[in-house]
LOGU-900184 format. One line per 5 residues: number of its first residue (from 1); for each residue x, y, z of N, C-alpha, C. Coordinates in nm, 2 decimals. Example, Ala and Ser with C-alpha at 12.3 -4.5 7.8 and 13.67 -1.06 7.14 Angstrom:
<sites>
1	1.32 -0.57 0.78 1.23 -0.45 0.78 1.32 -0.33 0.78; 1.28 -0.22 0.71 1.37 -0.11 0.71 1.29 0.00 0.79
</sites>
This chain:
<sites>
1	-1.04 1.71 3.67 -1.15 1.80 3.70 -1.09 1.91 3.78; -1.13 2.03 3.75 -1.10 2.14 3.84 -1.15 2.12 3.98; -1.07 2.17 4.08 -1.11 2.14 4.22 -1.19 2.25 4.29; -1.27 2.32 4.22 -1.35 2.43 4.28 -1.49 2.42 4.25; -1.55 2.30 4.27 -1.69 2.29 4.25 -1.74 2.23 4.12
6	-1.86 2.22 4.11 -1.92 2.16 3.99 -1.95 2.26 3.88; -1.99 2.22 3.77 -2.01 2.31 3.65 -2.16 2.36 3.66; -2.18 2.45 3.75 -2.31 2.50 3.79 -2.35 2.63 3.71; -2.25 2.70 3.65 -2.28 2.82 3.58 -2.29 2.80 3.43; -2.34 2.90 3.36 -2.36 2.89 3.22 -2.28 3.01 3.16
11	-2.20 2.99 3.06 -2.12 3.10 3.00 -2.14 3.09 2.85; -2.13 3.20 2.78 -2.12 3.21 2.64 -1.99 3.27 2.60; -1.95 3.25 2.48 -1.83 3.31 2.43 -1.87 3.41 2.32; -1.81 3.53 2.32 -1.85 3.63 2.22 -1.72 3.68 2.15; -1.75 3.74 2.03 -1.64 3.80 1.96 -1.68 3.94 1.93
16	-1.58 4.03 1.93 -1.61 4.17 1.90 -1.61 4.20 1.75; -1.71 4.29 1.71 -1.71 4.33 1.58 -1.63 4.46 1.56; -1.61 4.50 1.44 -1.53 4.63 1.42 -1.60 4.75 1.48; -1.73 4.74 1.49 -1.81 4.86 1.54 -1.81 4.86 1.70; -1.75 4.76 1.76 -1.75 4.76 1.91 -1.86 4.67 1.97
21	-1.95 4.62 1.89 -2.05 4.54 1.95 -2.00 4.39 1.96; -2.07 4.31 2.03 -2.03 4.17 2.05 -2.14 4.08 2.01; -2.10 3.97 1.95 -2.20 3.86 1.91 -2.15 3.73 1.96; -2.24 3.64 1.99 -2.21 3.51 2.04 -2.15 3.43 1.93; -2.04 3.36 1.96 -1.98 3.27 1.86 -2.07 3.15 1.84
26	-2.10 3.11 1.72 -2.18 3.00 1.69 -2.13 2.87 1.75; -2.21 2.80 1.82 -2.17 2.68 1.89 -2.10 2.69 2.02; -2.08 2.82 2.06 -2.01 2.84 2.19 -2.10 2.92 2.29; -2.23 2.88 2.29 -2.32 2.94 2.38 -2.38 2.84 2.48; -2.42 2.89 2.59 -2.49 2.81 2.70 -2.40 2.69 2.74
31	-2.27 2.71 2.76 -2.18 2.61 2.80 -2.17 2.60 2.95; -2.18 2.48 3.01 -2.16 2.46 3.15 -2.02 2.49 3.19; -2.00 2.56 3.30 -1.87 2.60 3.35 -1.87 2.62 3.50; -1.75 2.62 3.56 -1.73 2.66 3.70 -1.66 2.80 3.69; -1.72 2.89 3.76 -1.67 3.03 3.77 -1.64 3.07 3.91
36	-1.52 3.12 3.94 -1.49 3.17 4.07 -1.40 3.28 4.07; -1.41 3.38 4.16 -1.31 3.49 4.17 -1.18 3.43 4.22; -1.07 3.48 4.17 -0.93 3.45 4.22 -0.90 3.52 4.35; -0.83 3.46 4.43 -0.78 3.54 4.55 -0.68 3.64 4.51; -0.65 3.73 4.60 -0.55 3.84 4.58 -0.42 3.77 4.54
41	-0.38 3.67 4.61 -0.25 3.61 4.58 -0.25 3.54 4.44; -0.36 3.47 4.41 -0.37 3.41 4.27 -0.37 3.52 4.16; -0.44 3.63 4.19 -0.45 3.74 4.09 -0.31 3.80 4.07; -0.23 3.82 4.18 -0.09 3.87 4.16 -0.01 3.77 4.09; -0.02 3.64 4.11 0.05 3.54 4.04 0.02 3.53 3.89
46	-0.11 3.57 3.86 -0.15 3.57 3.73 -0.12 3.70 3.65; -0.06 3.79 3.72 -0.01 3.92 3.66 -0.12 4.02 3.64; -0.22 4.02 3.73 -0.33 4.11 3.72 -0.28 4.25 3.77; -0.34 4.36 3.72 -0.31 4.49 3.77 -0.39 4.52 3.90; -0.34 4.61 3.98 -0.41 4.65 4.10 -0.55 4.71 4.06
51	-0.65 4.67 4.14 -0.78 4.71 4.11 -0.86 4.62 4.02; -0.79 4.53 3.95 -0.86 4.43 3.86 -0.91 4.32 3.95; -1.03 4.27 3.92 -1.08 4.15 3.98 -1.07 4.04 3.88; -0.99 3.94 3.91 -0.97 3.83 3.81 -1.06 3.71 3.85; -1.10 3.64 3.75 -1.19 3.52 3.77 -1.12 3.40 3.70
56	-1.15 3.28 3.75 -1.11 3.16 3.68 -1.24 3.10 3.63; -1.24 3.06 3.50 -1.35 2.99 3.44 -1.30 2.85 3.39; -1.36 2.75 3.44 -1.32 2.61 3.40 -1.43 2.55 3.32; -1.40 2.49 3.21 -1.50 2.42 3.13 -1.44 2.30 3.06; -1.52 2.20 3.02 -1.46 2.09 2.95 -1.40 2.14 2.82
61	-1.30 2.07 2.78 -1.22 2.11 2.66 -1.31 2.10 2.53; -1.29 2.19 2.45 -1.35 2.19 2.31 -1.24 2.26 2.22; -1.21 2.20 2.11 -1.12 2.25 2.02 -1.17 2.39 1.96; -1.08 2.48 1.94 -1.11 2.60 1.87 -1.13 2.73 1.96; -1.12 2.72 2.09 -1.13 2.83 2.18 -1.03 2.94 2.14
66	-1.07 3.06 2.13 -0.97 3.17 2.09 -0.95 3.27 2.20; -0.83 3.31 2.23 -0.81 3.40 2.34 -0.86 3.54 2.32; -0.89 3.57 2.19 -0.94 3.71 2.16 -1.09 3.72 2.19; -1.16 3.61 2.21 -1.30 3.61 2.25 -1.32 3.66 2.39; -1.44 3.69 2.42 -1.48 3.73 2.56 -1.57 3.63 2.62
71	-1.57 3.63 2.75 -1.66 3.54 2.82 -1.78 3.62 2.87; -1.90 3.57 2.85 -2.02 3.63 2.90 -2.08 3.54 3.00; -2.09 3.59 3.13 -2.14 3.51 3.24 -2.26 3.60 3.29; -2.38 3.56 3.26 -2.50 3.64 3.29 -2.49 3.77 3.22; -2.49 3.88 3.29 -2.48 4.01 3.22 -2.33 4.06 3.23
76	-2.24 3.98 3.28 -2.10 4.03 3.30 -2.01 3.98 3.19; -1.93 4.07 3.13 -1.84 4.03 3.03 -1.70 4.04 3.07; -1.62 3.94 3.03 -1.48 3.93 3.08 -1.38 3.92 2.96; -1.27 3.99 2.97 -1.15 3.97 2.88 -1.08 3.84 2.92; -1.04 3.76 2.82 -0.96 3.65 2.85 -0.82 3.69 2.86
81	-0.75 3.67 2.97 -0.61 3.70 2.99 -0.52 3.58 2.99; -0.58 3.47 3.01 -0.50 3.34 3.01 -0.58 3.23 2.97; -0.53 3.14 2.90 -0.60 3.02 2.85 -0.51 2.90 2.86; -0.54 2.80 2.95 -0.46 2.69 2.97 -0.53 2.56 2.95; -0.47 2.47 2.88 -0.52 2.33 2.86 -0.42 2.25 2.94
86	-0.46 2.22 3.07 -0.37 2.16 3.17 -0.31 2.03 3.11; -0.18 2.02 3.11 -0.10 1.91 3.07 -0.12 1.87 2.92; -0.19 1.96 2.85 -0.22 1.94 2.71 -0.30 1.81 2.69; -0.38 1.78 2.79 -0.46 1.66 2.78 -0.60 1.67 2.71; -0.63 1.79 2.67 -0.76 1.82 2.60 -0.88 1.77 2.68
91	-0.87 1.79 2.82 -0.98 1.76 2.90 -1.05 1.88 2.96; -0.97 1.99 2.98 -1.03 2.11 3.05 -0.97 2.23 2.99; -1.04 2.34 2.99 -0.99 2.47 2.97 -0.99 2.54 3.10; -0.88 2.60 3.14 -0.88 2.69 3.26 -0.85 2.83 3.21; -0.94 2.92 3.22 -0.94 3.05 3.17 -0.92 3.15 3.28
96	-0.82 3.24 3.27 -0.81 3.35 3.36 -0.87 3.47 3.29; -0.97 3.54 3.35 -1.04 3.65 3.29 -1.06 3.77 3.38; -1.07 3.89 3.32 -1.09 4.01 3.40 -1.21 4.08 3.35; -1.30 4.12 3.44 -1.42 4.19 3.40 -1.40 4.32 3.33; -1.48 4.34 3.22 -1.47 4.47 3.16 -1.51 4.58 3.26
101	-1.43 4.68 3.27 -1.46 4.79 3.37 -1.53 4.91 3.30; -1.52 4.91 3.16 -1.57 5.02 3.09 -1.72 5.01 3.06; -1.78 4.91 3.11 -1.93 4.89 3.09 -2.00 4.91 3.22; -2.10 4.99 3.22 -2.17 5.02 3.35 -2.32 5.02 3.32
</sites>
């Protein structure tokens, strides 16, 4: 289990269409997750650029998660920058994500 709280948030996964719009991936909506901002040190270690705010999203493992999808948390959309299945145990996904800055 990730060590930063319980699965109190709800996230959806979306994919981009060629016209730039996003749609929720079938079966990947309203998933319970833990979402937290990374510290500056963790962001640096994850290779984030200056000015980017990185988040970690943890959720129970499900086969088929694609790194090209985006994470929707409320009205906030995030690029997936890293996708880890700790120890390849198929228990958790730990996702490093950066908020879209071009949306206002």
